[in-house]
Structures are given as C-alpha cells and as structure tokens.
N, C-alpha and C positions, 0 to 999 in steps of 0.2 A: 411222960417223955415218950415219946413212940418210937421204938427200936426198929430199926430196918434191918429187916434179919431172912432171910431166904435158902433154899435149898437148891443147890447146884451139882449136876451127876457131868463130865467130864467123858463125851463119848469117844474119847480115845482110850483112857484107863479103865472107864468106866465105873467110877468111885464116886460115892457121894461125901460135900461136906458143908456144913452150916457158914455162910458169910455172911458177915455183918456189916461191912464195906459198902458205900455209897457205886465204887468203880474197880470192875474187876475184870482185868486181861486176860490172867493165866491162870491154870486148874494150879492149886496149891499144891496136887500132887507130884503131877509128873512135868510139871511146868506146859502144856500144852495152849495155843492160844484161844481163847472162847469164844464162841461167835454162836448167833442164836441160829439154829437151823442147821447150822455145820459144827461147829464143834461145844455148844453147848446147849444143853435142854434144861427147861424149869422141872422140878419133878415134883415140885409142893412150897406151899407157905406156911412157916413155922410160925409164925408172930406177924401181926398185922401192920404193912404198912402203909406209910402215910398215904395221901389220896394225890399227892405231888409225886411221889414216887409212885404210886400205879399209873398214872395217867405216861408218866415219860414211857415205862416198860412197855405201854398199852403202843404208843406213838410209835415205838420201836419195830412193834409187829406190824404194826401197819405200812413202816419204809421197810422191813422187807419184803411183806407182799407185794409192796410195789414195783422193787426190784427183780422181784420172783416175777412178774409180771402174776397172779394170783388175783382173781376179778374180786372185789369186795366193795360193799357201799358201807360210807361211813358218816354217820349223820349225829350234829352233835347236839342233837335232843330229840325227843320223842313226843310228839303231838296228842298220838291216836288217844280217845278216852278210855281209860279204866289200866290206863299202864302210865310210870312213875317216868318224870319226864328228865332222862338222863341218855347219856352218849350210845348209842348203838351201832353195830359192826352188823352186817348182813352180807349171807354169802351164800354160795353154794358149797357145803360141809362135808358134800359126799366123797372127794376123792380125799387118797388116805395123809396124804401133806395134810390139807383143809381140816380136817379132823383132830389131826395132833392140836394142830394150833387154838381150835374149839374147845377143846377140852383143855390146853394151858390157859385160856383167857376164859373160862368159866370162874376159875380161883379170883374174878374180878368183879364179879356177878354185881356187888354193890353197887358199883358206879359205873356198867357196863350191861347193856344187851345186846345179844345176841341173838340170831333167828334168820329166815328165810331170802333173800335176794328176790326172790320174785313172788315174795308176797308183803313187798313194802315198797313205797317211794318218798317223795318230798314233797312237802309243799313248795308252790311258787313263789310264795311270800317269804313264811319266815325261815324254810329250806329246812322243817324237823320233818323228823318220820312219819308217814302215813302208812296205817296196813290198810291194804289195798286188793286183798281175799279172804273171807269168812272163818273166821276162829270158832265160831259158834252158830246155831239155827237163829239165835235172835241179832247176829251182831248186824251195824249198819255202818254205813261209810261215814267216818268223821271227816269229810272234806265235801265240797261243792266241785264239781267239774263242769268246767265249761271249757269251748270250743279248743282252745290252745294254753288254757293254766289251771291247774287244780291247788285249791283255798283250802286250805283247815278250817277248821271249828272255830277257832279262835280269831285268825287274819283275817274272816267272814264278816266279822262283825265292824270291821273298818270299811266296809263296803258293799252295803247290804242291796245298793243296785246290782250289784254283779249276780247276787243272788238272785234275785227277781227278776234281772231279764235272761236269765240263763233256763228260769223255769216255768216264767208268765205264758199260757195261752199255748200249751204244746198240751197233747192226751201222751205220750210216749218214754214221760221220767216224771219225778214224785221228788219235794226233800225229805230228808231225813226227818225221824217226829225229832231231833232235838232245835231244828230251824223254824220250829212253826212259832214261837214268842218271837221270832224275828220279823217273820212278815206281818203279825197281826200287830206287833207296833210300827208297822209300817198303813196300817187300816185294813189290815184284812181279815173276812169276818168267817168263821168256819158254816159250811150251807146245812142249815138246820132240818130237820124232820120235828115230824110230832112221835113221843112215843105212845106206850098203848094205854097213858093215862092223859094223853093230849097234850103231853107239854112238852115243849121245844129240848129238841139236845142235837149234838152235834154228829150229823148223819154220818154213820159207820159204812163203807163196804167193803167186799170181801171177794177176794180172788184167790182161789184153790186147785186141789184135785176135789175135794168136794162136792156133792151133785148142786148143791144151794149158793157156792162162790162161784158164781158168774159173773159179777159184776164186769162192766167193762167201759173204761173213763172215753171212751167215744160216746157210748149210748148214753151215760150220764149228761157229757156237754149237749148230744141232741135234744135232750129233751128238756136240758134248760133252754135253751134258743127256742125250742116251740112252745114251753110257754113265757118267757118273755119276749118273743119278738126275735127275729133272728138280725134282723138290722140294727136294732137296737142293741141287742148284745155282743155282736160283733164291735160296735164304734162306744161301748158307751160301759162293757165289763170287761173287767181283767179276772182272769183265776189262775191258780196253782195247786195240785195234787200235792199231798202233804201222805207221810208215812207213819201210821199210828203204830202199828208192831208187827213185827216181821216173824213169821214161824216156821216149820220143819215144810209145811207143803200151802202153806199160803202165808198174804201178804193183807192184813188193815189195812184200809185208808179213807182219807175226805179231802171235798174239794173247798178248797178257801176262795171268796171270791171277794173282789173290789171294784166300785164304780168310782168315776172320773169325778172328783170333789170341785175341779175347778174351774164355775162357773163360765168366765171368758172363756175357754178351751170348749167345755160344751157349746158355746151358741157361737162359736168361729168353726166345729166341724158339725152342726148342725144346719148352717148357712154354707159350707161346702154339700152336704146330702143331699140338698134341697137345690142346691145348683146342678149336682147331679141330675135329680130329677126333672130339673126344667130339660135340663140339654137332652134326657132321653125322651121325654114329650114332644120336644118340636123337632129328635129326629124322626117318630113314630110317625106324626104330622107330613113329612118332608115324603116318608117311604109311603104313606097312602094318597098322599098328593099326584103322584109319580105312579105310582100303581093306578 
C-alpha cells in the first residue's frame, strides 16, 4: 500500500506539517484556506505518491497556470529518439514565478519531463513532443518536416509517400539517417562508388569546414545527368539525399536513387517524349520554311 503523504507549508503562519489526507482545504495550524500559489506551497515529498495522485497534482498546476495566463505547452507523451515516453511540460522557466513552479514539478520527474518551450513542438499526427533544437553536435531531427505538417519518426512509417514526396528530386534537403531503411524498402538504392580495392561501396560525400569537405549536392546531380543523360535522368530517375552522420563542423551524406519500374508508365512517358520531339522538329521545319 502506498501512503499518500506530503509536506505543506502555510504561507500565512509559515509552519510546515506532514499531511496524509487526500484533500486539504485549511492549514492545520492557523486555519487559513490553502491554495497553490496563494496560501499553499509544496515544500517537499516525504513518501512516494501514487501515480494517480501525482497526475492529479500536476493537472492542478496546469489549471493554475492556465488561470494565471502563464504560457506552457503540455504534451501527453514524448516521441523524440533517446527520450522516455512520458508527459512533458515545456515553458519559459526564467520568470521567478515560473521558476518556483519548475522547482515544484521537478519532484515528479519519474512521470514528467520539463524543458524549454522554444526547443520542442508536437507531431501533427500523434501530438507527442519532438525536439526542434539540437542538444548535441550529432543531433538529428526525429521528424519529417513537410510544407504544412511535421510527422514524427514513428508516425511516418504509416505514410512513406509523404516522406518520399517531401524529399525526392530536390537538392536543398536530406532525410535523417534513421529514415534510410524506409526508402530502401521502397526501392531506393545508395549511389555506389569503388573503394581503393575496386569494390563497390555506398558513396559518402562530405560538406564542412575542412578544405577537402567541399561536396555540393547540385554538382553531384549535375554529374549524374551528364553520365546518364539529362533527359533520361529527369524522366526515369528519382533521387533522395540522406544524412549519414552529423558532426560539429561537418555533415556526411549519400544519394539514394530509384528508377521507374512500371514498364507501362515508362512506355507511356517514352511516347510522350517522342511526341514532344516530333512536335519540336515540325516547329523547326515550319520556322525554316518561313525563313
């Protein structure tokens, strides 16, 4: 049996006392009405609360912040990689009143995460918290950012097309390293090169502050078009840039490509291309005839 016991300090008489009742409305010493932020402050927890009681207290604090118009973001869970999935409250904890609330809520760290509101947001699908500000040199986003939606790494598995459509055929963005297995399952393969032994390997490019880290995504695609033919590449090749690792001063990345496998689609597009060429040749003949 878990004993519900905590310490209350009345701000009128400034006396502390251990309370075991579930509901306390008056100070046992002076009879003043107890209210968080007004007549009541929690100065410590002597014996573990049940989780249910902890959640009730946390909800009381959330209601209090709402009534006082203290800006906080409440998330019912965390989906950021490397974090435990539990409730989170994010806010600007710098103001003195918010600092007091933060110190009180720290007592519930086993079921509650506290962080800064400008470093987190929510997944558009599950509404759990994801970090948007790096917390280390090697940090990568745990979400996919589209034009209007932000989808976490768990929810994106239900909509791979959103991932592919967001990142394919563009040189100004790259998928996080954790998303590579997802696009590989959809037929994308890493652009290979030969190592010093002549064996193929997944080509890794580097962009950073060192003199040799000058790889440019646009130049890589330009080279591929030169090798495969620009017309063929533009019509039959899809590509996605992918991050391999992130450092303090550099980024390592690769290119994944996929050819169109639908023969009917290729045949149709080939006919369309041929039609364009025929129309272009006819236009040239007409122009020459006029001239």
